[in-house]
C-alpha angles and dihedrals in degrees: 000000000000096000102033112164093359121136124210154160128230115189120207086023098149096092147355120016093350091055092046089051097049091048093047095048093049090051088055092054106270127133105229136202104210107207125192143141089235108075094192092049093048091048090051090054089049092050089051091054099042094046087056089054099264134127122244144142133200124236115184129186146093113298090201085078108083093212092059090044089060097036093064088068094045092047094046092052092044090053100043105014105244143021126239103167144008123202104201096200103148115118145153127213093224120201122325098217136059098199109084092006115186103225092206087063090050092050091048091052094047093044093054098035100043118003096048093052092049092052092050091044091053089052095045100050096075090051094049092045088054089057091053093253140331143173134287115193127185134194110231118156141224077270085068091059105037139016124278123201091199096053118028094156090051086053091056091051099044095040082056094051090051085052093049091051090051093050099042092045089061096040096053105029095104088054089057092245107140118203122195143151137220113218110201125193123206106336126186097247139121088259093062089056089051088052099052092040099052110135094239094046094084107219110227113249112278093016126119130195089254095049090049092051091057092042092054090050091048091057096063116089091253089055099229140070116260120262113239090242090058090060091044092055090056090048091050092054093049093049093045128086088249086078089050091134098041122098137140094033128140102201118203114219093181113122089253096306096136095039 
């Protein structure tokens, strides 16, 4: 098993890519803290893992609150004794438009996409150091690699995450703490439906969120959106010891969209 005896945290793990990652990591031998705002969703994922013979706990709360963003590290180490990896997967699409921008929406997006992961990272570093190293993984996006006319605020946040990965990877490489990001393109998750249905995104006449999800997927070279499990597979590789000489990478998982 590729994560045998490893201990980790996955944020926004109640559905979509985060759920797929938590389940896959547990299947590969990891003990996993499943973090989500939705208590029922987090508990459902934990039940799925434990029924399959894995180890997991649910931690529910709002990661915009600094205390909770730190507590997930403390509670994970309390439950399992240590920490080897964190997948900072939490995110928010933010507003689609710049004109008439609601700054509360901007603050929400930046708090979840950037501030919360910084707080969790700060709390995690001493625990990873105590293990002699580990892995920090972030979910950026193809919107962290190239511009998006649909999500300029999301661009700000995700370009920031890619920059963070580059900086932290150099800062902590000698301590054997590897820092990478996955950059999904359109992925068939609840979040993608939130993206296309934002009130200020102005759905074209005759389109529905579901039709736009499929259309966005159809625009990439592979002709479909990603499955959550495909992003989780990339995350598994970057967290595992198979990627022992890989740090500072922002890996597109996008069906060729950024090629």
